[in-house]
C-alpha positions in Angstrom: 165.1 -4.9 49.3 162.2 -2.8 49.8 159.9 -5.9 48.3 161.7 -8.2 51.1 161.1 -5.2 53.7 157.4 -5.5 52.4 157.2 -9.3 52.6 159.1 -8.5 56.3 155.9 -6.4 57.6 153.2 -8.2 56.0 154.8 -11.7 57.5 155.3 -10.1 61.2 151.5 -8.5 60.7 150.3 -12.5 59.9 151.8 -13.6 62.9 150.7 -10.9 65.3 146.9 -11.5 64.1 147.7 -15.1 64.6 149.0 -14.6 67.8 145.9 -12.2 69.0 143.4 -14.5 67.8 145.1 -17.6 70.1 145.0 -14.9 73.2 141.6 -14.4 72.2 140.8 -18.2 71.7 142.6 -18.8 74.9 140.7 -16.3 76.9 137.2 -18.0 75.8 138.3 -21.4 76.7 139.7 -20.2 80.4 136.4 -18.4 80.8 134.3 -21.6 80.0 136.3 -23.8 82.2 136.3 -21.5 85.4 132.4 -21.7 84.4 132.1 -25.0 84.5 134.2 -25.4 87.8 132.1 -23.3 89.5 129.1 -24.8 88.4 130.9 -27.9 89.4 131.4 -26.7 92.8 128.3 -25.8 93.5 127.0 -29.4 92.6 129.4 -30.4 95.2 128.0 -28.2 98.0 124.8 -29.7 97.0 125.8 -32.8 98.2 127.8 -32.2 100.7 125.6 -29.9 102.4 122.2 -31.3 101.6 121.8 -34.9 99.8 124.5 -36.5 101.9 123.5 -35.9 105.2 119.8 -36.9 104.0 120.6 -40.4 102.6 122.5 -40.7 105.5 119.9 -40.0 108.8 117.5 -42.0 105.9 120.0 -45.7 106.6 119.8 -44.2 110.1 116.0 -43.9 110.4 115.5 -47.2 108.4 117.2 -48.9 110.5 115.8 -47.8 113.9 112.5 -48.4 111.7 113.9 -52.1 110.8 114.7 -53.0 114.4 111.3 -52.0 116.0 109.6 -53.9 113.3 108.2 -50.6 111.3 109.6 -51.3 107.9 110.6 -54.8 106.3 114.3 -55.9 105.6 113.8 -54.5 101.7 112.9 -51.1 102.4 116.0 -51.1 105.2 118.2 -52.3 101.4 116.6 -49.5 99.2 117.6 -46.4 101.6 121.1 -48.0 101.8 121.5 -48.6 98.5 120.0 -45.1 97.5 122.7 -43.9 100.2 125.6 -46.1 97.8 124.0 -44.5 95.1 124.4 -41.1 96.1 128.1 -41.7 97.7 129.3 -43.1 94.2 128.0 -39.6 92.7 129.2 -37.6 94.8 133.0 -39.3 94.3 132.2 -39.0 90.4 131.2 -34.8 91.2 134.1 -34.5 93.1 136.3 -36.9 90.6 134.9 -34.3 88.1 136.0 -31.4 89.4 139.4 -32.2 90.4 139.7 -33.0 86.8 138.3 -29.7 85.7 141.3 -27.8 88.5 143.7 -29.8 86.0 142.4 -28.4 83.1 142.0 -25.3 83.7 145.9 -24.9 85.6 147.0 -26.1 82.4 145.5 -23.2 80.6 146.4 -20.9 82.9 149.7 -22.2 82.8 150.2 -22.5 86.9 148.5 -23.7 90.1 145.3 -22.4 90.8 146.2 -21.7 94.4 146.6 -24.0 97.6 
């Protein structure tokens, strides 16, 4: 019976060590995902606060310049194309951000907020 007890104790200790290792791994994964989420949020803020307003204004300016014959049609099209490229990049960044939120919620086992 003493040997059974030692075996059970050793099994419990192995299980506790594995559990602690999984806790540490989960903690590292949560921290890494959170850092990636913060970086993604900063990228979105850059788009929203700087890039998108600039390319939108560039299209307005280019349209005015085209109407007054200060630029040619291809230059206007380039400005429009650049705007749509930036809008697409923003949509991809937003999609990535939302995916990261879902992954982090999965790791923590619940919602991150409203």
